C-alpha positions as a Markdown table, in Angstrom:
| # | Residue | x | y | z |
|---|---|---|---|---|
| 1 | Met | -17.5 | -7.4 | -15.9 |
| 2 | Glu | -15.5 | -9.4 | -13.2 |
| 3 | Thr | -14.6 | -12.8 | -14.6 |
| 4 | Phe | -14.1 | -14.3 | -11.3 |
| 5 | Arg | -15.5 | -14.3 | -7.4 |
| 6 | Ala | -14.6 | -16.2 | -4.8 |
| 7 | Asp | -16.6 | -18.5 | -2.4 |
| 8 | Met | -18.0 | -17.6 | 1.0 |
| 9 | Gln | -15.2 | -20.0 | 2.2 |
| 10 | Thr | -12.4 | -18.5 | 0.7 |
| 11 | Met | -14.0 | -14.9 | 1.4 |
| 12 | Ala | -14.2 | -16.1 | 5.2 |
| 13 | Leu | -10.4 | -16.9 | 5.2 |
| 14 | Tyr | -9.4 | -14.0 | 3.7 |
| 15 | Ser | -11.3 | -12.2 | 6.8 |
| 16 | Glu | -9.7 | -14.6 | 9.4 |
| 17 | Leu | -6.3 | -13.8 | 7.6 |
| 18 | Leu | -6.8 | -10.1 | 7.7 |
| 19 | Glu | -7.5 | -10.1 | 11.6 |
| 20 | Gln | -4.8 | -12.2 | 12.1 |
| 21 | Leu | -2.1 | -9.9 | 10.1 |
| 22 | Glu | -3.8 | -6.9 | 12.2 |
| 23 | Ile | -3.1 | -8.5 | 15.4 |
| 24 | Phe | 0.1 | -9.6 | 14.1 |
| 25 | Asp | 1.0 | -5.5 | 13.1 |
| 26 | Gly | -0.2 | -4.5 | 16.3 |
| 27 | Arg | 1.9 | -6.5 | 18.9 |
| 28 | Arg | 5.5 | -6.2 | 16.5 |
| 29 | Ser | 8.3 | -5.8 | 20.0 |
| 30 | Val | 11.5 | -6.0 | 19.7 |
| 31 | Ala | 10.8 | -10.3 | 19.3 |
| 32 | Thr | 10.2 | -9.4 | 15.4 |
| 33 | Leu | 13.9 | -7.1 | 15.0 |
| 34 | Lys | 16.5 | -9.3 | 13.4 |
| 35 | Gly | 19.0 | -9.4 | 15.6 |
| 36 | Asn | 20.6 | -11.4 | 18.9 |
| 37 | Phe | 22.1 | -10.3 | 22.4 |
| 38 | Ala | 25.7 | -10.4 | 23.2 |
| 39 | Ile | 27.7 | -10.0 | 26.3 |
| 40 | Lys | 30.3 | -7.9 | 26.2 |
| 41 | Gly | 32.4 | -7.5 | 29.6 |
| 42 | Gly | 29.7 | -8.2 | 31.3 |
| 43 | Tyr | 27.5 | -6.1 | 30.1 |
| 44 | Val | 24.4 | -7.0 | 27.6 |
| 45 | Tyr | 23.9 | -5.4 | 24.2 |
| 46 | Leu | 21.1 | -5.9 | 21.9 |
| 47 | Gln | 22.2 | -5.6 | 18.2 |
| 48 | Tyr | 19.8 | -6.1 | 15.7 |
| 49 | Tyr | 19.0 | -5.0 | 12.6 |
| 50 | Ala | 16.9 | -1.9 | 12.1 |
| 51 | Pro | 14.1 | -1.3 | 9.1 |
| 52 | Gly | 16.5 | -0.2 | 6.3 |
| 53 | Gly | 19.4 | -2.6 | 7.2 |
| 54 | Thr | 20.8 | -0.4 | 9.6 |
| 55 | Leu | 23.3 | -2.7 | 12.0 |
| 56 | Lys | 22.4 | -0.7 | 15.9 |
| 57 | Gln | 23.4 | -1.8 | 19.1 |
| 58 | Leu | 21.4 | -1.0 | 22.2 |
| 59 | Tyr | 22.5 | -1.6 | 25.7 |
| 60 | Val | 20.3 | -3.5 | 28.0 |
| 61 | Gly | 22.0 | -3.9 | 31.6 |
| 62 | Lys | 24.8 | -5.9 | 33.4 |
| 63 | Glu | 24.8 | -9.2 | 32.8 |
| 64 | Gly | 22.5 | -11.1 | 35.9 |
| 65 | Pro | 19.3 | -12.3 | 36.2 |
| 66 | Asn | 17.0 | -9.7 | 35.3 |
| 67 | Thr | 18.7 | -9.5 | 31.7 |
| 68 | Ala | 19.0 | -13.4 | 31.6 |
| 69 | Lys | 15.0 | -13.1 | 32.0 |
| 70 | Leu | 14.8 | -10.7 | 29.1 |
| 71 | Met | 17.1 | -13.1 | 26.7 |
| 72 | Glu | 14.9 | -15.8 | 27.5 |
| 73 | Asp | 11.8 | -13.7 | 27.1 |
| 74 | Phe | 13.2 | -12.3 | 24.1 |
| 75 | Ala | 13.3 | -15.8 | 23.0 |
| 76 | Gly | 10.0 | -16.8 | 23.8 |
| 77 | Gly | 8.5 | -14.3 | 22.2 |
| 78 | Arg | 11.0 | -14.9 | 19.2 |
| 79 | Ala | 9.4 | -18.6 | 19.0 |
| 80 | Ala | 6.3 | -17.0 | 19.4 |
| 81 | Glu | 6.5 | -14.5 | 16.1 |
| 82 | Ala | 8.1 | -17.2 | 14.1 |
| 83 | Glu | 4.7 | -19.8 | 14.6 |
| 84 | Ser | 2.6 | -16.5 | 14.2 |
| 85 | Glu | 4.1 | -16.0 | 10.6 |
| 86 | Val | 3.6 | -20.0 | 9.8 |
| 87 | Ile | -0.1 | -19.7 | 10.8 |
| 88 | Leu | -0.5 | -16.4 | 8.6 |
| 89 | Ser | 1.9 | -18.6 | 6.0 |
| 90 | Arg | -0.9 | -21.4 | 6.1 |
| 91 | Leu | -3.8 | -19.1 | 5.6 |
| 92 | Gly | -2.5 | -17.1 | 2.7 |
| 93 | Glu | -2.0 | -20.4 | 0.6 |
| 94 | Gln | -5.4 | -21.5 | 1.2 |
| 95 | Val | -6.7 | -17.5 | 0.4 |
| 96 | Arg | -4.6 | -18.1 | -2.9 |
| 97 | Ala | -5.5 | -21.6 | -4.0 |
| 98 | Gly | -9.1 | -19.7 | -3.5 |
| 99 | Phe | -8.2 | -17.2 | -6.1 |
| 100 | Ser | -5.6 | -18.7 | -8.3 |
| 101 | Thr | -3.2 | -16.6 | -7.3 |
| 102 | Arg | 0.9 | -16.8 | -7.7 |
| 103 | Ser | 3.7 | -15.0 | -5.8 |
| 104 | Ser | 4.1 | -11.5 | -7.1 |
| 105 | Gly | 7.9 | -11.8 | -6.6 |
| 106 | Pro | 10.2 | -8.7 | -6.9 |
| 107 | Met | 7.5 | -6.3 | -6.4 |
| 108 | Met | 6.5 | -8.2 | -3.5 |
| 109 | Arg | 9.8 | -7.6 | -1.8 |
| 110 | Val | 9.6 | -4.0 | -1.8 |
| 111 | Leu | 6.1 | -4.3 | -0.2 |
| 112 | Arg | 7.5 | -6.5 | 2.5 |
| 113 | Ser | 10.9 | -4.1 | 3.2 |
| 114 | Leu | 8.3 | -1.3 | 3.4 |
| 115 | Val | 5.8 | -3.3 | 6.0 |
| 116 | Asp | 8.8 | -4.4 | 8.1 |
| 117 | Ala | 9.8 | -0.4 | 8.2 |
| 118 | Gly | 7.3 | 1.0 | 9.2 |
| 119 | Val | 5.7 | 2.6 | 5.9 |
| 120 | Phe | 2.5 | 2.0 | 6.6 |
| 121 | Arg | 2.0 | 2.0 | 10.4 |
| 122 | Ala | 3.5 | 6.0 | 9.7 |
| 123 | Gly | 0.5 | 5.8 | 6.9 |
| 124 | Gly | 1.7 | 5.3 | 3.9 |
| 125 | Val | -1.4 | 4.3 | 1.2 |
| 126 | Leu | -1.0 | 2.1 | -1.5 |
| 127 | Val | -2.4 | 3.3 | -5.0 |
| 128 | Gly | -2.2 | 2.6 | -8.1 |
| 129 | Thr | -2.9 | -0.6 | -10.5 |
| 130 | His | -1.5 | -2.9 | -7.1 |
| 131 | Ala | -4.4 | -1.0 | -5.0 |
| 132 | Phe | -6.6 | -1.7 | -7.6 |
| 133 | Glu | -5.7 | -5.5 | -7.7 |
| 134 | Thr | -5.4 | -5.6 | -3.4 |
| 135 | Ile | -9.0 | -3.8 | -3.3 |
| 136 | Gly | -10.2 | -6.3 | -5.8 |
| 137 | Thr | -9.4 | -9.2 | -3.8 |
| 138 | Met | -10.6 | -7.4 | -0.6 |
| 139 | Leu | -13.9 | -7.5 | -2.4 |
| 140 | Gly | -13.4 | -10.9 | -3.2 |
| 141 | Thr | -13.1 | -10.5 | -7.3 |
| 142 | Arg | -10.4 | -11.0 | -10.5 |
| 143 | Trp | -11.4 | -8.0 | -12.5 |
| 144 | Ser | -11.4 | -8.9 | -16.7 |
| 145 | Gly | -9.2 | -7.4 | -18.7 |
| 146 | Ser | -6.9 | -5.6 | -15.5 |
| 147 | Ile | -3.9 | -4.1 | -16.7 |
| 148 | Phe | -1.3 | -4.6 | -14.1 |
| 149 | Thr | 2.0 | -3.2 | -13.9 |
| 150 | Glu | 5.1 | -3.6 | -12.0 |
| 151 | Asp | 5.0 | -0.1 | -10.6 |
| 152 | Val | 4.5 | 0.4 | -6.7 |
| 153 | Asp | 3.1 | 3.9 | -6.0 |
| 154 | Val | 3.1 | 4.7 | -2.1 |
| 155 | Ala | 1.0 | 8.0 | -1.8 |
| 156 | Thr | 1.6 | 9.3 | 2.2 |
| 157 | Val | -0.7 | 11.0 | 5.4 |
| 158 | Ala | 0.3 | 12.9 | 7.6 |
| 159 | Leu | 1.3 | 10.6 | 11.2 |
| 160 | Pro | 4.5 | 12.6 | 12.7 |
| 161 | Asp | 4.4 | 10.1 | 15.1 |
| 162 | Leu | 6.2 | 7.4 | 13.5 |
| 163 | Glu | 8.7 | 7.3 | 11.5 |
| 164 | Ala | 10.5 | 5.2 | 8.4 |
| 165 | Asp | 13.5 | 5.2 | 5.8 |
| 166 | Ile | 12.5 | 4.6 | 2.8 |
| 167 | Pro | 15.1 | 5.2 | 0.4 |
| 168 | Lys | 17.8 | 3.2 | 3.2 |
| 169 | Thr | 15.1 | 0.7 | 2.9 |
| 170 | Ile | 14.9 | -0.3 | -0.7 |
| 171 | Asp | 18.7 | 0.5 | -0.7 |
| 172 | Ala | 19.3 | -2.6 | 1.8 |
| 173 | Leu | 17.2 | -4.9 | -0.7 |
| 174 | Glu | 20.3 | -5.2 | -3.1 |
| 175 | Met | 17.7 | -5.0 | -5.8 |
| 176 | Gly | 19.7 | -2.0 | -7.8 |
| 177 | Phe | 17.4 | 0.3 | -6.9 |
| 178 | Phe | 18.6 | 3.9 | -7.5 |
| 179 | Pro | 17.4 | 7.5 | -7.0 |
| 180 | Ala | 15.5 | 8.7 | -10.5 |
| 181 | Pro | 16.4 | 12.3 | -11.7 |
| 182 | Gly | 13.3 | 14.5 | -12.3 |
| 183 | Leu | 12.9 | 16.8 | -15.2 |
| 184 | Asn | 15.0 | 19.4 | -12.5 |
| 185 | Pro | 18.5 | 18.3 | -11.4 |
| 186 | Lys | 17.8 | 20.3 | -8.2 |
| 187 | His | 15.2 | 18.7 | -6.7 |
| 188 | Pro | 15.3 | 16.4 | -4.5 |
| 189 | Thr | 14.1 | 13.2 | -5.7 |
| 190 | Thr | 10.3 | 11.7 | -5.9 |
| 191 | Arg | 11.2 | 8.3 | -7.9 |
| 192 | Phe | 13.1 | 5.2 | -7.1 |
| 193 | Ala | 14.2 | 2.6 | -9.9 |
| 194 | Val | 15.7 | -0.2 | -11.1 |
| 195 | Arg | 17.9 | -0.5 | -13.9 |
| 196 | Gly | 16.9 | -2.9 | -16.6 |
| 197 | Ser | 13.8 | -3.4 | -14.8 |
| 198 | Lys | 10.0 | -1.5 | -14.9 |
| 199 | Leu | 10.1 | -1.7 | -10.9 |
| 200 | Arg | 9.4 | 1.3 | -9.9 |
| 201 | Leu | 8.4 | 3.0 | -6.3 |
| 202 | Asp | 6.8 | 6.5 | -6.8 |
| 203 | Ile | 6.2 | 8.7 | -3.4 |
| 204 | Leu | 3.4 | 10.7 | -3.8 |
| 205 | Thr | 1.4 | 13.3 | -1.8 |
| 206 | Pro | -1.8 | 15.8 | -1.6 |
| 207 | Lys | -0.8 | 18.6 | -3.0 |
| 208 | Lys | -1.6 | 21.7 | -0.9 |
| 209 | Gln | 0.0 | 24.8 | -2.2 |
| 210 | Glu | 0.4 | 26.4 | -6.1 |
| 211 | Ser | 3.9 | 24.8 | -6.5 |
| 212 | Glu | 4.5 | 21.5 | -7.9 |
| 213 | Asp | 8.2 | 21.0 | -6.3 |
| 214 | Pro | 8.8 | 17.8 | -4.6 |
| 215 | Val | 8.2 | 18.4 | -0.5 |
| 216 | Pro | 10.2 | 16.9 | 1.9 |
| 217 | Ile | 8.7 | 13.9 | 3.9 |
| 218 | Lys | 10.7 | 14.1 | 6.6 |
| 219 | Arg | 9.9 | 11.1 | 8.6 |
| 220 | Phe | 9.9 | 8.9 | 5.7 |
| 221 | Gly | 13.5 | 10.4 | 5.0 |
| 222 | Cys | 12.5 | 10.9 | 1.4 |
| 223 | Ala | 10.7 | 13.7 | -0.8 |
| 224 | Ala | 7.2 | 13.0 | -2.4 |
| 225 | Gln | 5.5 | 14.5 | -5.8 |
| 226 | Pro | 2.4 | 16.6 | -5.0 |
| 227 | Leu | -0.5 | 15.4 | -6.9 |
| 228 | Pro | -4.1 | 17.4 | -6.9 |
| 229 | Tyr | -7.2 | 15.2 | -6.0 |
| 230 | Leu | -4.8 | 12.9 | -3.8 |
| 231 | Gly | -6.0 | 14.1 | -0.3 |
| 232 | Tyr | -9.6 | 12.8 | -1.4 |
| 233 | Leu | -8.5 | 9.4 | -2.6 |
| 234 | Ile | -6.2 | 8.9 | 0.2 |
| 235 | Glu | -8.4 | 10.5 | 3.3 |
| 236 | Asn | -9.6 | 7.8 | 5.9 |
| 237 | Pro | -7.6 | 4.4 | 4.1 |
| 238 | Val | -8.7 | 0.9 | 4.8 |
| 239 | His | -6.5 | -2.1 | 5.8 |
| 240 | Ala | -6.4 | -4.6 | 3.3 |
| 241 | Val | -4.2 | -8.4 | 2.7 |
| 242 | Met | -1.5 | -8.7 | -0.2 |
| 243 | Leu | -1.4 | -12.1 | -1.0 |
| 244 | Asp | 2.1 | -14.0 | -1.3 |
| 245 | Lys | 3.9 | -16.6 | 0.7 |
| 246 | Val | 3.5 | -14.8 | 3.2 |
| 247 | Pro | 0.9 | -12.0 | 3.5 |
| 248 | Ile | 1.7 | -8.3 | 4.4 |
| 249 | Leu | -0.8 | -5.9 | 6.0 |
| 250 | Val | -1.4 | -2.7 | 3.6 |
| 251 | Asn | -3.3 | 0.3 | 3.6 |
| 252 | Val | -5.5 | 0.7 | 0.5 |
| 253 | Pro | -8.2 | 3.9 | -0.3 |
| 254 | Gln | -11.5 | 3.1 | 0.4 |
| 255 | Pro | -12.7 | 0.7 | -2.6 |
| 256 | Ala | -15.6 | 4.0 | -4.0 |
| 257 | Arg | -13.3 | 6.7 | -3.6 |
| 258 | Phe | -11.1 | 4.9 | -5.7 |
| 259 | Ala | -13.4 | 4.9 | -8.2 |
| 260 | Cys | -14.8 | 7.7 | -8.4 |
| 261 | His | -11.1 | 9.3 | -8.4 |
| 262 | Lys | -10.7 | 7.6 | -11.6 |
| 263 | Leu | -12.8 | 9.4 | -13.4 |
| 264 | Ile | -11.7 | 12.5 | -12.2 |
| 265 | Val | -7.4 | 11.8 | -13.0 |
| 266 | Ser | -8.4 | 10.3 | -16.1 |
| 267 | Gln | -9.7 | 13.5 | -17.8 |
| 268 | Val | -6.8 | 15.9 | -16.2 |
| 269 | Arg | -3.7 | 13.5 | -17.3 |
| 270 | Glu | -2.3 | 15.2 | -20.7 |
| 271 | Val | -3.0 | 13.7 | -24.1 |
| 272 | Ser | 0.4 | 12.1 | -24.1 |
| 273 | Ser | -1.0 | 9.5 | -21.2 |
| 274 | His | -3.4 | 8.7 | -23.1 |
| 275 | Gly | -2.9 | 5.1 | -22.4 |
| 276 | Lys | -3.3 | 5.3 | -18.5 |
| 277 | Ala | -6.9 | 7.5 | -19.4 |
| 278 | Ala | -8.2 | 4.8 | -21.0 |
| 279 | Lys | -7.2 | 2.5 | -18.0 |
| 280 | Asp | -8.5 | 5.1 | -15.4 |
| 281 | Ile | -11.7 | 5.0 | -17.2 |
| 282 | His | -11.8 | 1.2 | -17.4 |
| 283 | Gln | -10.9 | 0.4 | -13.4 |
| 284 | Ala | -13.1 | 3.4 | -12.8 |
| 285 | Tyr | -15.9 | 1.3 | -14.5 |
| 286 | Leu | -15.2 | -2.6 | -12.7 |
| 287 | Leu | -15.1 | -0.9 | -9.8 |
| 288 | Met | -18.3 | 1.0 | -9.9 |
| 289 | Ser | -20.6 | -1.2 | -11.6 |
| 290 | Phe | -19.1 | -4.0 | -9.0 |
| 291 | Leu | -20.6 | -1.8 | -5.8 |
| 292 | Gln | -23.5 | -0.8 | -7.7 |
| 293 | Gln | -24.6 | -4.5 | -6.6 |
| 294 | Glu | -22.7 | -4.9 | -3.9 |
| 295 | Arg | -22.0 | -1.9 | -1.8 |
| 296 | Pro | -24.3 | 1.3 | -3.5 |
| 297 | Asp | -24.2 | 2.9 | 0.0 |
| 298 | Asp | -20.4 | 3.3 | -0.1 |
| 299 | Leu | -20.8 | 4.7 | -4.0 |
| 300 | Asp | -23.3 | 7.6 | -3.4 |
| 301 | Lys | -21.5 | 8.3 | -0.5 |
| 302 | Ala | -17.7 | 8.8 | -1.9 |
| 303 | Trp | -19.9 | 10.5 | -5.4 |
| 304 | Glu | -21.2 | 13.0 | -2.6 |
| 305 | Ile | -18.5 | 14.1 | -1.0 |
| 306 | Met | -16.7 | 14.1 | -4.1 |
| 307 | Val | -18.9 | 16.2 | -6.3 |
| 308 | Ala | -19.3 | 18.9 | -3.0 |
| 309 | Lys | -15.4 | 19.3 | -3.4 |
| 310 | Gly | -16.7 | 22.2 | -6.6 |
| 311 | Pro | -18.0 | 22.5 | -10.2 |
| 312 | Lys | -14.7 | 21.3 | -11.5 |
| 313 | Trp | -14.8 | 17.9 | -9.7 |
| 314 | Arg | -18.0 | 17.2 | -10.9 |
| 315 | His | -16.9 | 18.5 | -14.4 |
| 316 | Tyr | -14.2 | 16.0 | -14.4 |
| 317 | Ala | -16.8 | 13.6 | -12.8 |
| 318 | Met | -19.3 | 13.8 | -15.7 |
| 319 | Ala | -16.9 | 14.1 | -18.8 |
| 320 | Ala | -15.5 | 11.0 | -17.6 |
| 321 | Leu | -18.8 | 9.0 | -16.7 |
| 322 | Lys | -19.1 | 10.2 | -20.8 |
| 323 | Ser | -16.8 | 8.0 | -21.5 |
| 324 | Val | -17.7 | 5.0 | -19.3 |
| 325 | Lys | -21.6 | 5.5 | -20.7 |
| 326 | Arg | -19.8 | 5.2 | -24.3 |
| 327 | Ile | -17.2 | 2.7 | -24.2 |
| 328 | Tyr | -19.2 | 0.3 | -21.5 |
| 329 | Gly | -23.1 | 0.9 | -21.7 |
| 330 | Phe | -22.4 | 1.7 | -18.1 |
| 331 | Val | -24.3 | 4.7 | -16.2 |
| 332 | Pro | -24.4 | 4.4 | -12.1 |
| 333 | Glu | -27.2 | 5.4 | -10.1 |
| 334 | Leu | -25.9 | 8.3 | -8.5 |
| 335 | Glu | -27.4 | 11.8 | -7.7 |
| 336 | Gly | -27.7 | 14.0 | -10.4 |
| 337 | Val | -26.2 | 11.7 | -12.9 |
């Protein structure tokens, strides 16, 4: 199964890092904005770069004791935020050393910009291979034979009180992202790619209607590709740490749901995506065999919720488990299996 298990000290540091990131994210304020105060004709303005790279100017008030105190507090807050980032970086380095992981380069730039833009606070959930790797870190393992890609998939859920502009955010990175056209040129894009690179950002959303047309997500300023079975995967996500020079806080699916969902999607892929289906089966096996030993109740609950959704769900899941048994000789201890 997995080739590496983190020691207790590393996992204790991971828990502390997760807690510190949650605190840092919860107290994001004007002090985290990239900008400065400017005084024009006796009036004070805050000039800052909003998520997405747009320069904005906010009127604060007339120059005087009140605005002077505000600017002083801003400077103090900025210093506190810088100190927090140093602490997070140190903790992150210790956890990375425990896992012997390296920086992920361009992909982390994209994800960090989405974090700063509030995409995950607005309900974005990281899915796909990067979520699988991140879940492994959360569980204290590195998976054996894991297939890594440069795709960044973000599924969205409805939290209408927050907004983020994904197109502006990734455009501000100046990494060469462009909207990749879909099969129907009349449809809005749900994918952003970089010419000459495998780096890609896919925007997904649960399928709620028969139509497979892209769904406008107003609060994210873009459209998302509706996918069946995705709602089950991203319901009640959990916080997790993505390790980098400065770690970031993202949302990922519950590990047991991720495993069960992989069983389903492995059976509904087109024959042209046989390689991806094999990867689905492999990831499902790794996660289910781990959870069977470490968190069997989580696996039982996720399985129960999934098969209760209907005979089609159960049929696909059982068919996938036959593949898991045939390839890996593993059968999870689940009700009805």
